[in-house]
Residue frames relative to the residue before (quaternion, step in Angstrom):
aa qw qx qy qz dx dy dz
M 1.0000 0.0000 0.0000 0.0000 0.00 0.00 0.00
T 0.7310 0.4287 -0.2296 0.4786 3.41 0.86 -1.15
A 0.5551 0.6112 -0.3360 0.4532 3.59 1.12 -0.72
A 0.7093 0.4751 -0.2561 0.4535 3.45 0.72 -1.18
I 0.6512 0.5207 -0.3207 0.4495 3.60 0.92 -0.69
G 0.6851 0.4852 -0.3005 0.4527 3.45 1.06 -1.01
S 0.7377 0.4642 -0.2637 0.4132 3.59 0.90 -0.81
T 0.7826 0.4055 -0.1840 0.4351 3.60 1.20 -0.52
S 0.7524 0.4217 -0.1394 0.4865 3.32 1.18 -1.16
L 0.7747 0.3127 -0.1543 0.5276 3.69 1.06 -0.81
P 0.5123 -0.6073 0.5106 0.3286 3.62 -1.15 0.73
R 0.5216 -0.5970 0.5301 0.3008 3.54 -1.51 0.64
L 0.1534 -0.7813 0.6050 0.0076 3.55 -0.78 1.26
V 0.3528 -0.6866 0.5836 0.2521 3.76 -0.95 0.84
D 0.6699 0.5735 -0.3294 0.3374 3.67 0.74 -1.07
G 0.4100 -0.7486 0.4096 0.3220 3.69 -0.63 0.83
S 0.6218 0.5518 -0.3468 0.4344 3.47 1.19 -0.74
A 0.5882 0.5758 -0.3608 0.4385 3.60 1.11 -0.62
M 0.6299 0.5670 -0.2790 0.4515 3.31 1.07 -1.27
A 0.6751 0.5007 -0.3314 0.4287 3.62 0.79 -0.96
T 0.6425 0.5147 -0.3616 0.4377 3.55 1.09 -0.87
V 0.6440 0.5646 -0.3196 0.4054 3.52 1.00 -0.73
D 0.6745 0.4743 -0.2906 0.4855 3.41 1.10 -0.81
S 0.5824 0.5594 -0.3738 0.4562 3.56 1.26 -0.41
R 0.6744 0.4988 -0.2926 0.4592 3.52 0.91 -1.02
E 0.6458 0.5323 -0.3313 0.4356 3.59 1.03 -0.76
R 0.6096 0.5369 -0.3080 0.4953 3.64 1.19 -0.75
D 0.6471 0.4988 -0.3202 0.4795 3.62 0.99 -0.87
L 0.6832 0.4858 -0.3181 0.4428 3.64 0.87 -1.04
V 0.6424 0.5004 -0.3435 0.4679 3.63 0.94 -0.82
T 0.6424 0.5054 -0.3785 0.4343 3.72 0.87 -0.72
L 0.6257 0.5660 -0.3356 0.4190 3.58 0.95 -0.96
M 0.6816 0.5290 -0.2471 0.4409 3.43 0.94 -1.18
A 0.6581 0.4929 -0.2900 0.4897 3.50 1.06 -0.77
A 0.6748 0.5395 -0.2677 0.4266 3.61 0.96 -0.76
A 0.6130 0.6355 -0.3251 0.3385 3.49 1.14 -0.86
P 0.6693 0.4613 -0.3278 0.4815 3.64 0.77 -0.75
L 0.6166 0.5641 -0.3684 0.4073 3.61 1.04 -0.56
E 0.6688 0.5341 -0.2308 0.4629 3.43 1.16 -1.05
T 0.5672 0.5410 -0.3382 0.5208 3.56 1.34 -0.61
S 0.7098 0.4757 -0.2934 0.4287 3.49 0.60 -1.09
L 0.6506 0.4823 -0.3379 0.4794 3.64 1.04 -0.67
A 0.6222 0.5191 -0.3398 0.4773 3.66 0.91 -0.63
D 0.7210 0.4483 -0.2530 0.4638 3.61 0.88 -0.89
A 0.5521 0.6432 -0.4086 0.3385 3.61 1.16 -0.45
P 0.5086 -0.6333 0.4710 0.3441 3.58 -0.93 0.91
R 0.2480 -0.7298 0.6079 0.1905 3.56 -1.22 0.62
E 0.4912 -0.6326 0.5176 0.3011 3.64 -1.20 0.72
T 0.3575 -0.7267 0.5585 0.1796 3.29 -1.11 1.17
A 0.4409 -0.6997 0.4944 0.2675 3.50 -0.95 0.86
V 0.2501 -0.7526 0.6018 0.0945 3.54 -1.00 1.02
P 0.4081 -0.6972 0.5042 0.3052 3.60 -0.77 0.91
A 0.6050 -0.6090 0.3616 0.3638 3.60 -1.06 0.82
S 0.6088 0.5760 -0.3534 0.4155 3.54 1.16 -0.86
H 0.6656 0.4960 -0.3180 0.4581 3.68 1.00 -0.84
K 0.5955 0.5664 -0.3411 0.4563 3.65 1.04 -0.65
A 0.6681 0.4858 -0.2833 0.4873 3.54 0.95 -1.18
M 0.6523 0.5203 -0.3450 0.4298 3.61 0.79 -0.84
A 0.7560 0.4335 -0.2522 0.4207 3.56 0.96 -0.95
T 0.6921 0.4702 -0.2905 0.4643 3.57 1.30 -0.19
R 0.6658 0.4063 -0.2891 0.5550 3.66 1.32 0.11
T 0.5178 -0.5952 0.5129 0.3385 3.41 -1.45 0.32
R 0.4743 -0.6613 0.5074 0.2834 3.51 -1.05 0.94
L 0.3199 -0.7105 0.6155 0.1183 3.47 -1.30 0.90
V 0.0852 -0.7501 0.6557 0.0102 3.52 -1.02 1.13
T 0.2612 -0.7248 0.6321 0.0834 3.50 -0.99 1.25
V 0.1443 -0.7826 0.6004 0.0792 3.63 -0.64 1.12
V 0.1040 -0.8238 0.5543 0.0576 3.60 -0.35 1.24
L 0.0959 -0.7994 0.5931 -0.0023 3.41 -1.00 1.10
P 0.1265 -0.7851 0.5973 0.1039 3.66 -0.37 1.07
V 0.0232 -0.8162 0.5766 -0.0265 3.56 -0.85 0.93
L 0.0598 -0.7331 0.6774 0.0085 3.56 -1.24 0.69
N 0.7868 -0.2848 0.1033 0.5378 3.64 -0.27 1.27
E 0.2913 0.7394 -0.5340 0.2887 3.47 0.49 1.30
A 0.2304 0.8279 -0.4885 0.1511 3.71 1.00 0.63
E 0.6537 0.4751 -0.3422 0.4794 3.59 1.10 -0.34
N 0.7131 0.4279 -0.2591 0.4912 3.55 1.15 -0.33
L 0.6694 0.5998 -0.3074 0.3126 3.53 0.95 -1.06
R 0.6348 0.5469 -0.3474 0.4209 3.64 0.94 -0.89
A 0.6406 0.5245 -0.3048 0.4707 3.64 0.95 -0.98
L 0.6869 0.5186 -0.2717 0.4306 3.48 0.87 -1.17
L 0.6532 0.4929 -0.3286 0.4717 3.71 0.96 -0.74
L 0.6677 0.5250 -0.3180 0.4212 3.48 0.90 -0.77
E 0.6161 0.5148 -0.3021 0.5140 3.56 1.22 -0.81
L 0.6150 0.5628 -0.3477 0.4292 3.60 0.93 -0.80
D 0.6670 0.5205 -0.2981 0.4420 3.58 0.92 -1.16
E 0.6613 0.5170 -0.3261 0.4348 3.56 1.02 -0.82
V 0.7033 0.5008 -0.2566 0.4344 3.47 0.95 -0.95
L 0.6710 0.5147 -0.2666 0.4623 3.53 0.96 -1.12
S 0.6775 0.5114 -0.3282 0.4144 3.56 0.86 -0.74
S 0.6689 0.4860 -0.2919 0.4808 3.59 1.24 -0.42
I 0.5371 0.6491 -0.3505 0.4090 3.68 1.38 0.12
E 0.1863 -0.8209 0.5273 0.1154 3.64 -0.40 0.85
G 0.7589 0.4089 -0.2375 0.4478 3.61 -0.96 0.44
F 0.7199 0.3003 -0.1975 0.5938 3.61 1.28 -0.10
E 0.2324 -0.6988 0.6491 0.1906 3.30 -1.60 0.27
F 0.2021 -0.8139 0.5315 0.1193 3.68 -0.74 0.44
E 0.0540 -0.7046 0.7047 0.0630 3.50 -1.41 0.50
I 0.2357 -0.7612 0.5884 0.1372 3.69 -1.00 0.85
L 0.0171 -0.7963 0.6045 -0.0137 3.61 -0.57 1.17
V 0.1643 -0.7792 0.6031 0.0458 3.57 -0.66 1.35
V 0.1309 -0.7496 0.6450 0.0708 3.52 -0.90 0.96
D 0.1210 -0.7968 0.5900 0.0481 3.50 -0.46 1.24
D 0.2848 -0.8096 0.5109 0.0484 3.50 -0.52 1.58
G 0.8023 -0.3451 0.1647 0.4584 3.60 0.72 1.11
S 0.2875 0.8096 -0.4845 0.1648 3.52 1.21 0.64
T 0.2607 -0.7870 0.5387 0.1502 3.56 -1.06 0.53
D 0.6272 0.5659 -0.3236 0.4262 3.58 1.41 0.35
G 0.6104 -0.5658 0.3302 0.4453 3.47 1.33 0.49
S 0.3356 0.7417 -0.5395 0.2150 3.83 0.90 0.27
A 0.6580 0.4950 -0.3643 0.4351 3.70 0.88 -0.37
D 0.6094 0.5495 -0.3139 0.4776 3.48 1.22 -0.48
I 0.6594 0.4595 -0.3372 0.4903 3.49 0.97 -0.76
A 0.6111 0.5106 -0.3765 0.4734 3.71 0.93 -0.60
R 0.6712 0.4630 -0.3342 0.4727 3.68 0.64 -0.85
A 0.6541 0.4684 -0.3517 0.4786 3.77 0.73 -0.69
H 0.6885 0.4584 -0.3369 0.4499 3.63 0.95 -0.33
G 0.6030 -0.5868 0.3599 0.4032 3.47 1.31 -0.23
A 0.5443 0.6284 -0.4128 0.3722 3.61 1.12 -0.14
L 0.5330 -0.5701 0.5257 0.3384 3.50 -1.39 0.59
V 0.0858 -0.8052 0.5868 0.0030 3.52 -1.01 1.03
H 0.0224 -0.7433 0.6685 0.0096 3.52 -1.10 0.85
R 0.1021 -0.8661 0.4893 0.0095 3.53 -0.62 1.26
H 0.2690 -0.7575 0.5502 0.2262 3.55 -0.73 0.83
P 0.4892 -0.6937 0.4130 0.3300 3.71 -0.73 0.91
R 0.7949 0.0557 -0.0856 0.5981 3.65 1.26 -0.28
N 0.6450 -0.5480 0.3590 0.3934 3.50 -1.26 0.48
L 0.0935 -0.8077 0.5820 0.0102 3.46 -0.84 1.25
G 0.6679 -0.4781 0.2911 0.4905 3.56 1.20 -0.09
N 0.6003 -0.6022 0.3849 0.3590 3.64 -1.10 0.52
G 0.6346 0.5461 -0.2963 0.4596 3.48 1.18 -0.83
A 0.6332 0.5341 -0.3166 0.4621 3.63 1.18 -0.75
A 0.6452 0.5259 -0.3238 0.4497 3.58 1.18 -0.73
V 0.6025 0.5265 -0.3193 0.5078 3.49 1.24 -0.79
K 0.6525 0.5342 -0.3322 0.4225 3.63 0.79 -0.85
R 0.5681 0.5892 -0.2971 0.4918 3.47 1.25 -1.01
G 0.6954 0.5080 -0.2613 0.4359 3.58 0.69 -1.21
I 0.6541 0.5195 -0.3075 0.4557 3.53 0.82 -1.02
R 0.7329 0.4427 -0.2672 0.4421 3.48 0.69 -0.97
E 0.7088 0.3869 -0.2930 0.5119 3.62 0.96 -0.49
A 0.4838 0.6647 -0.4517 0.3466 3.77 0.98 -0.04
R 0.2461 -0.8115 0.5241 0.0786 3.40 -1.00 1.01
G 0.5582 0.6686 -0.3547 0.3399 3.49 1.43 0.01
D 0.5680 -0.5639 0.4536 0.3919 3.55 -1.16 0.23
Y 0.7391 0.1314 -0.1393 0.6458 3.79 1.26 -0.24
I 0.1960 -0.7474 0.6281 0.0917 3.46 -1.32 0.64
L 0.1759 -0.7514 0.6350 0.0338 3.51 -0.91 1.34
L 0.1780 -0.7463 0.6391 0.0533 3.49 -0.89 1.24
M 0.2049 0.7457 -0.6224 0.1204 3.49 -1.08 0.78
D 0.5613 -0.6277 0.4316 0.3235 3.61 -1.09 0.71
G 0.4755 -0.6776 0.5143 0.2240 3.48 -1.34 0.67
D 0.5477 0.6300 -0.3904 0.3882 3.62 1.26 -0.01
G 0.5883 -0.5805 0.4171 0.3782 3.77 1.06 -0.03
Q 0.5591 0.6568 -0.4203 0.2818 3.68 1.03 -0.26
H 0.6681 0.4511 -0.2747 0.5241 3.59 1.09 -0.63
P 0.4100 -0.7508 0.4763 0.2034 3.57 -0.69 1.24
P 0.3665 -0.7324 0.4982 0.2846 3.78 -0.60 0.73
E 0.6273 0.5994 -0.3474 0.3556 3.43 1.13 -0.59
A 0.5310 0.6381 -0.3177 0.4581 3.40 1.62 -0.12
I 0.4776 0.7344 -0.3498 0.3319 3.58 1.43 -0.70
P 0.6667 0.4815 -0.3463 0.4513 3.73 0.72 -0.88
R 0.6931 0.4960 -0.3132 0.4190 3.63 0.86 -0.82
L 0.6217 0.5241 -0.3331 0.4773 3.54 1.27 -0.59
L 0.6440 0.5420 -0.2942 0.4527 3.58 1.02 -0.84
A 0.6127 0.5826 -0.3132 0.4326 3.51 1.18 -0.91
Q 0.6948 0.4641 -0.2872 0.4684 3.68 1.02 -0.40
L 0.5114 0.6604 -0.4249 0.3489 3.63 1.14 -0.23
D 0.5550 0.5700 -0.4524 0.4030 3.83 0.91 -0.03
E 0.8063 0.2856 -0.1129 0.5055 3.50 1.18 -0.64
Y 0.7667 0.2421 -0.2063 0.5576 3.61 1.23 -0.08
D 0.5341 -0.6440 0.4786 0.2663 3.47 -1.25 0.73
L 0.7928 0.1314 -0.0047 0.5951 3.58 0.98 -0.88
V 0.0525 -0.7885 0.6126 0.0154 3.66 -0.69 1.05
V 0.1325 -0.8282 0.5444 -0.0097 3.57 -0.65 1.04
G 0.3404 -0.7279 0.5552 0.2147 3.70 -0.77 0.96
S 0.1516 -0.8390 0.5216 0.0322 3.50 -0.42 1.33
R 0.3433 -0.7497 0.5306 0.1964 3.49 -0.92 1.20
G 0.3736 -0.7391 0.4910 0.2702 3.71 1.18 -0.33
G 0.6532 -0.5580 0.2975 0.4166 3.60 1.10 0.61
S 0.5978 0.4811 -0.3753 0.5199 3.58 1.30 0.59
G 0.6439 0.5636 -0.4219 0.2996 3.48 -1.51 -0.21
G 0.7056 0.4159 -0.2569 0.5130 3.56 1.15 -0.05
T 0.6188 -0.4551 0.3971 0.5023 3.53 -1.27 -0.44
L 0.7354 -0.4502 0.2987 0.4089 3.49 -1.48 0.35
H 0.6925 0.4411 -0.3171 0.4747 3.71 0.86 -0.94
R 0.6213 0.5483 -0.3362 0.4475 3.69 0.94 -0.73
N 0.6562 0.4550 -0.3309 0.5029 3.60 0.85 -0.84
L 0.6488 0.5178 -0.3415 0.4408 3.70 0.81 -0.68
A 0.6595 0.5016 -0.2996 0.4729 3.49 1.02 -0.97
N 0.6435 0.4931 -0.3520 0.4679 3.67 0.95 -0.76
R 0.6451 0.5024 -0.3707 0.4405 3.71 0.90 -0.59
I 0.6496 0.4484 -0.3612 0.4965 3.61 1.04 -0.52
Y 0.5895 0.5847 -0.3523 0.4319 3.58 0.95 -0.49
N 0.6553 0.5247 -0.2647 0.4745 3.49 1.08 -1.10
K 0.6946 0.4827 -0.2924 0.4461 3.58 0.95 -0.85
A 0.6152 0.5085 -0.3606 0.4826 3.52 1.11 -0.62
A 0.6971 0.4485 -0.3207 0.4584 3.53 0.72 -0.84
G 0.6120 0.5324 -0.3890 0.4367 3.69 0.97 -0.62
Y 0.6049 0.5336 -0.3859 0.4477 3.69 1.07 -0.64
V 0.6597 0.5104 -0.3138 0.4537 3.63 0.94 -0.96
T 0.7858 0.3567 -0.1959 0.4656 3.57 0.61 -0.98
R 0.2503 -0.7809 0.5001 0.2785 3.63 1.28 -0.49
A 0.5673 0.5045 -0.3990 0.5143 3.45 0.98 1.05
K 0.5302 -0.6655 0.4416 0.2848 3.48 -1.28 0.57
I 0.0801 -0.8218 0.5641 -0.0017 3.62 -0.33 1.16
P 0.2102 -0.8214 0.5232 0.0859 3.57 -0.35 1.12
D 0.7673 0.0292 -0.0278 0.6401 3.67 1.18 -0.32
L 0.1819 -0.8056 0.5607 0.0592 3.58 -0.28 1.19
T 0.7938 0.3543 -0.1668 0.4653 3.61 0.92 -1.03
S 0.4043 0.6998 -0.5121 0.2908 3.74 0.96 0.22
G 0.2221 -0.7989 0.5456 0.1216 3.44 -0.87 1.13
F 0.5624 0.5676 -0.4102 0.4397 3.48 1.19 0.62
R 0.2909 0.7539 -0.5007 0.3104 3.48 -0.08 1.43
V 0.1556 -0.7426 0.6413 0.1142 3.52 -1.25 0.46
A 0.0315 0.7697 -0.6342 0.0664 3.51 -1.17 0.80
R 0.6701 -0.4056 0.4472 0.4318 3.54 -1.56 0.10
A 0.4850 -0.6587 0.4912 0.2994 3.46 -0.98 0.83
D 0.6560 0.5030 -0.3709 0.4231 3.68 0.81 -0.91
F 0.5740 0.5708 -0.3849 0.4433 3.77 1.16 -0.64
L 0.7391 0.4195 -0.2597 0.4585 3.60 0.65 -1.18
K 0.6441 0.5255 -0.3346 0.4438 3.64 0.87 -0.57
G 0.6203 0.5650 -0.3027 0.4521 3.54 1.22 -0.77
F 0.8055 0.2898 -0.1484 0.4951 3.55 1.18 -0.68
V 0.3586 0.7897 -0.4355 0.2409 3.49 1.42 0.07
H 0.5955 0.5796 -0.3431 0.4379 3.57 1.23 -0.62
M 0.6867 0.4653 -0.2950 0.4743 3.69 1.21 -0.42
L 0.6031 0.6134 -0.3868 0.3322 3.49 1.02 -0.10
P 0.4270 -0.7165 0.4640 0.2983 3.70 -0.84 0.85
N 0.5768 -0.5918 0.4538 0.3332 3.48 -1.31 0.03
T 0.6038 0.5852 -0.3242 0.4334 3.57 1.19 0.13
F 0.7056 -0.4159 0.3269 0.4714 3.57 -1.24 -0.10
S 0.6301 0.5749 -0.3597 0.3783 3.72 0.89 -0.40
Y 0.3546 0.7543 -0.5099 0.2128 3.72 0.96 0.35
P 0.5851 0.5731 -0.3898 0.4211 3.61 1.19 -0.41
T 0.6229 0.5563 -0.3287 0.4410 3.46 1.11 -0.67
T 0.6692 0.4735 -0.3032 0.4857 3.61 0.96 -0.88
I 0.6227 0.5354 -0.3456 0.4540 3.77 1.07 -0.73
T 0.6605 0.5328 -0.2949 0.4391 3.59 0.98 -0.83
L 0.7015 0.4631 -0.2493 0.4810 3.54 0.82 -1.16
A 0.6303 0.5432 -0.3179 0.4546 3.47 1.02 -0.78
A 0.6446 0.5190 -0.2942 0.4781 3.66 0.96 -0.93
F 0.6889 0.4940 -0.2859 0.4469 3.57 0.92 -0.73
R 0.6632 0.5156 -0.2658 0.4730 3.38 1.13 -0.97
A 0.6850 0.4650 -0.2760 0.4883 3.62 1.07 -0.81
G 0.5229 -0.6539 0.4194 0.3507 3.65 1.20 -0.18
Y 0.3871 0.7086 -0.4919 0.3256 3.62 1.12 0.60
S 0.4620 -0.6804 0.5042 0.2633 3.64 -1.11 0.57
V 0.1191 -0.8143 0.5678 0.0158 3.57 -0.55 1.02
F 0.1103 -0.7728 0.6248 0.0163 3.67 -1.06 0.84
Y 0.1486 -0.7562 0.6269 0.1145 3.62 -0.99 0.86
E 0.1588 -0.7697 0.6148 0.0664 3.48 -0.83 1.24
P 0.4598 -0.6635 0.5000 0.3136 3.76 -0.70 0.97
I 0.0589 0.7287 -0.6823 0.0052 3.52 -1.15 0.66
Q 0.2633 -0.6871 0.6415 0.2170 3.50 -1.50 0.15
V 0.2810 -0.7864 0.5335 0.1344 3.56 -0.56 1.34
R 0.3720 -0.7246 0.5457 0.1969 3.45 -1.18 0.60
K 0.5932 -0.5425 0.4396 0.4007 3.62 -1.34 0.46
R 0.3553 -0.7258 0.5446 0.2244 3.49 -0.97 0.94
G 0.4578 -0.6564 0.5347 0.2713 3.48 -1.37 0.36
G 0.7236 0.3560 -0.2548 0.5336 3.54 -0.91 0.85
R 0.5607 -0.5823 0.4255 0.4069 3.53 -1.36 -0.41
S 0.5142 -0.6189 0.4660 0.3679 3.68 -1.21 0.54
K 0.4252 -0.6815 0.5342 0.2633 3.47 -1.25 0.62
I 0.5547 0.5979 -0.4210 0.3969 3.70 1.11 -0.03
R 0.1536 -0.7509 0.6317 0.1162 3.64 -0.87 0.85
L 0.5534 -0.6969 0.3637 0.2753 3.38 -0.89 1.47
F 0.7960 0.3303 -0.2490 0.4418 3.71 0.46 -0.94
E 0.6711 0.5151 -0.3203 0.4263 3.50 0.85 -0.88
D 0.7253 0.3979 -0.2366 0.5095 3.65 0.97 -0.95
G 0.5899 0.5566 -0.4024 0.4246 3.53 1.16 -0.54
S 0.6574 0.4751 -0.3052 0.4989 3.62 0.77 -1.01
R 0.6533 0.4963 -0.3594 0.4446 3.69 0.83 -0.53
F 0.6453 0.5305 -0.3659 0.4102 3.46 1.00 -0.68
F 0.5879 0.5631 -0.3458 0.4665 3.62 1.29 -0.69
L 0.6338 0.5192 -0.2913 0.4939 3.54 0.98 -0.97
I 0.6430 0.5582 -0.3010 0.4294 3.58 0.87 -0.74
I 0.6663 0.5302 -0.2550 0.4581 3.42 1.01 -1.05
L 0.6707 0.5073 -0.2421 0.4838 3.31 1.14 -1.09
K 0.6786 0.4861 -0.2922 0.4668 3.54 0.93 -0.70
V 0.6863 0.4272 -0.3145 0.4976 3.65 1.00 -0.82
A 0.5608 0.5532 -0.4185 0.4521 3.64 1.11 -0.54
T 0.7204 0.3895 -0.2987 0.4900 3.72 0.69 -0.70
L 0.5949 0.5344 -0.3732 0.4704 3.63 1.19 -0.11
V 0.7952 0.3345 -0.1680 0.4769 3.55 0.82 -0.87
S 0.8117 0.0559 0.0285 0.5807 3.48 0.96 -0.88
P 0.1708 -0.8737 0.4509 0.0640 3.63 0.55 1.24
L 0.6367 0.6270 -0.2308 0.3848 3.42 1.15 -0.98
R 0.5860 0.5982 -0.2645 0.4782 3.23 1.37 -1.02
V 0.6884 0.4511 -0.2230 0.5225 3.65 1.22 -0.75
F 0.8057 0.3704 -0.1648 0.4319 3.51 0.49 -1.27
L 0.5951 0.5953 -0.3621 0.4006 3.55 1.11 -0.41
P 0.6815 0.4494 -0.2809 0.5047 3.55 0.81 -0.97
L 0.6185 0.5547 -0.3216 0.4544 3.69 1.05 -0.71
A 0.6574 0.4930 -0.2934 0.4886 3.59 0.99 -0.97
F 0.6087 0.5667 -0.3280 0.4481 3.64 1.05 -0.88
F 0.6872 0.4853 -0.2441 0.4823 3.53 0.88 -1.34
V 0.6717 0.4449 -0.3318 0.4908 3.75 0.61 -0.72
G 0.6634 0.5050 -0.3318 0.4414 3.72 0.95 -0.79
A 0.6886 0.5052 -0.3027 0.4230 3.40 1.03 -0.92
I 0.5601 0.5478 -0.3588 0.5074 3.67 1.33 -0.36
G 0.6315 0.5539 -0.3143 0.4423 3.56 0.98 -0.91
V 0.6981 0.4776 -0.2451 0.4738 3.53 0.89 -1.06
T 0.6684 0.4616 -0.3184 0.4887 3.52 1.02 -0.71
W 0.6257 0.5371 -0.3516 0.4433 3.58 0.94 -0.57
Y 0.6197 0.5457 -0.3066 0.4735 3.52 1.14 -1.01
V 0.6621 0.5058 -0.2985 0.4655 3.62 0.86 -0.81
Y 0.6743 0.5249 -0.2662 0.4461 3.40 0.91 -0.87
S 0.6852 0.5016 -0.2308 0.4750 3.46 1.01 -1.09
F 0.6588 0.5259 -0.2796 0.4596 3.52 1.18 -0.78
L 0.6773 0.4728 -0.2926 0.4818 3.52 1.13 -0.92
T 0.7350 0.4210 -0.2609 0.4631 3.62 1.06 -0.70
T 0.8270 0.2011 -0.1291 0.5089 3.67 0.95 -0.64
G 0.4343 -0.7125 0.4332 0.3407 3.57 1.34 -0.11
R 0.7608 0.3896 -0.2387 0.4609 3.63 0.95 0.47
F 0.4471 -0.6893 0.4821 0.3044 3.64 -1.03 0.54
T 0.3277 -0.7895 0.5084 0.1043 3.51 -0.63 1.36
N 0.6266 -0.5532 0.4119 0.3630 3.49 -1.37 0.61
M 0.5502 0.6276 -0.3594 0.4174 3.64 1.14 -0.64
A 0.7173 0.4277 -0.2519 0.4889 3.41 0.74 -1.07
L 0.6119 0.5258 -0.3863 0.4470 3.73 0.92 -0.48
L 0.6495 0.5610 -0.2663 0.4387 3.44 1.16 -0.98
L 0.6576 0.4855 -0.2925 0.4963 3.58 1.03 -0.79
L 0.6667 0.4936 -0.3261 0.4534 3.65 0.93 -0.78
V 0.6727 0.4871 -0.3492 0.4340 3.47 1.07 -0.80
Q 0.6054 0.5845 -0.3206 0.4347 3.51 1.13 -0.81
A 0.6415 0.5612 -0.2696 0.4481 3.55 1.05 -0.91
S 0.6600 0.4952 -0.2929 0.4832 3.50 1.30 -0.84
V 0.5988 0.5682 -0.3381 0.4518 3.50 1.20 -0.87
L 0.7434 0.4007 -0.3000 0.4436 3.66 0.62 -0.99
F 0.5594 0.5795 -0.3943 0.4424 3.59 1.18 -0.09
S 0.6751 0.4743 -0.2687 0.4970 3.49 1.05 -1.05
L 0.6176 0.5277 -0.3635 0.4561 3.62 1.01 -0.63
G 0.5848 0.5748 -0.3327 0.4658 3.65 1.12 -0.84
L 0.6585 0.5371 -0.2945 0.4372 3.62 0.85 -1.11
I 0.7058 0.4609 -0.2438 0.4797 3.54 0.88 -1.35
S 0.6404 0.5604 -0.3405 0.3998 3.56 0.92 -0.62
E 0.6901 0.4952 -0.2526 0.4633 3.38 1.23 -1.05
Q 0.5993 0.5369 -0.3610 0.4715 3.50 1.11 -0.23
V 0.6394 0.4622 -0.3061 0.5328 3.55 1.10 -0.81
A 0.6161 0.5669 -0.3316 0.4349 3.59 0.85 -0.43
Q 0.6549 0.5000 -0.2503 0.5083 3.40 1.15 -0.90
L 0.6833 0.4913 -0.3016 0.4480 3.50 0.89 -0.82
R 0.5522 0.5967 -0.3452 0.4690 3.54 1.35 -0.82
F 0.7348 0.4717 -0.2221 0.4339 3.56 0.70 -1.11
E 0.6355 0.4842 -0.3531 0.4867 3.52 1.11 -0.53
G 0.6011 0.5519 -0.3547 0.4563 3.53 1.07 -0.50
S 0.6281 0.5599 -0.2941 0.4534 3.44 1.02 -0.96
S 0.6432 0.5253 -0.2858 0.4782 3.56 1.04 -1.05
S 0.6592 0.5144 -0.3192 0.4460 3.66 0.93 -0.74
R 0.6477 0.4950 -0.3279 0.4773 3.49 1.11 -0.68
E 0.6575 0.5410 -0.2938 0.4344 3.48 1.02 -0.70
D 0.5875 0.5493 -0.3269 0.4962 3.54 1.32 -0.74
S 0.6750 0.5136 -0.2893 0.4438 3.67 0.93 -0.97
Q 0.6527 0.5115 -0.2946 0.4749 3.60 1.13 -0.77
R 0.6324 0.5417 -0.3091 0.4594 3.46 1.15 -0.79
I 0.6652 0.4799 -0.2990 0.4876 3.66 1.07 -0.85
D 0.6399 0.5106 -0.3461 0.4583 3.62 1.05 -0.69
R 0.5972 0.5487 -0.3426 0.4743 3.62 1.12 -0.71
G 0.7232 0.4737 -0.2528 0.4344 3.57 0.83 -0.86
R 0.5493 0.6373 -0.3785 0.3858 3.63 1.19 -0.09
């Protein structure tokens, strides 16, 4: 290689020092040519991507699921349900489980039955509400995922593997009853709730009030402060999930007939559900409530103005009042939307902190 370069590319020199300089240049050129492929191969070589320690830890350990059972005087149903849960959970691979029973002031020994079975038990000294028991269970849960189900035996444990199988793709998985499983008036009411919630979220919601659901623990803990103390906590969880941009999946299930009497009162809890939907709608998506209302009032104001102008030839105070009211409603909607956005950004920050703590 050196001889070829000296004979064809460089002039013949007689001076010895010049010849030495030529030899030195040849050596440098050869060195550079030899090093070039090596540099190219190093540049083209794939680089190892750094993986966060929390992800490595999650990948190397079995995921823990906390099963939260809120109960109120469910002694006749709880013992059989716990035995059935043991049988189903022991057959599921890839997960570990803990059963957490929250006794909401029972007087029939429900807490003693749960302790005798080996479940973790937290007891309220008096009845605080089904939602309050669920909130306590979410706060006390140690799992990576939290499975919520009723303690009255309506939710079939054999459906749990199907719900857990969707967790790799979805943040919240709901056992959907598909508008069946209850009395006629309750099924009709649930369809109305589903339509109202679908309007707020702009998504199809087949079962808004199902209490049989599993979700990532950091998601539920991030929104636990928003949940009410009543039976309508599933409504708040669902609407909050859609508002925060989480993926939701509905797994069809067939509920069973519960033993004993239901704790839900038709008229009192039914009217509360409507108020909760309205409250949560203004909490998570205010413009979906205020904007149509502002347009409705504004349309009445314009209509009244046209009517009064055609009949009396003047602009009446009532028309002015209606148009001002419409602008106030629209402004309230805009302000509420900004407040809701700030609230959900704060919830996201809390979830990130909890996720980091779990990864340590």
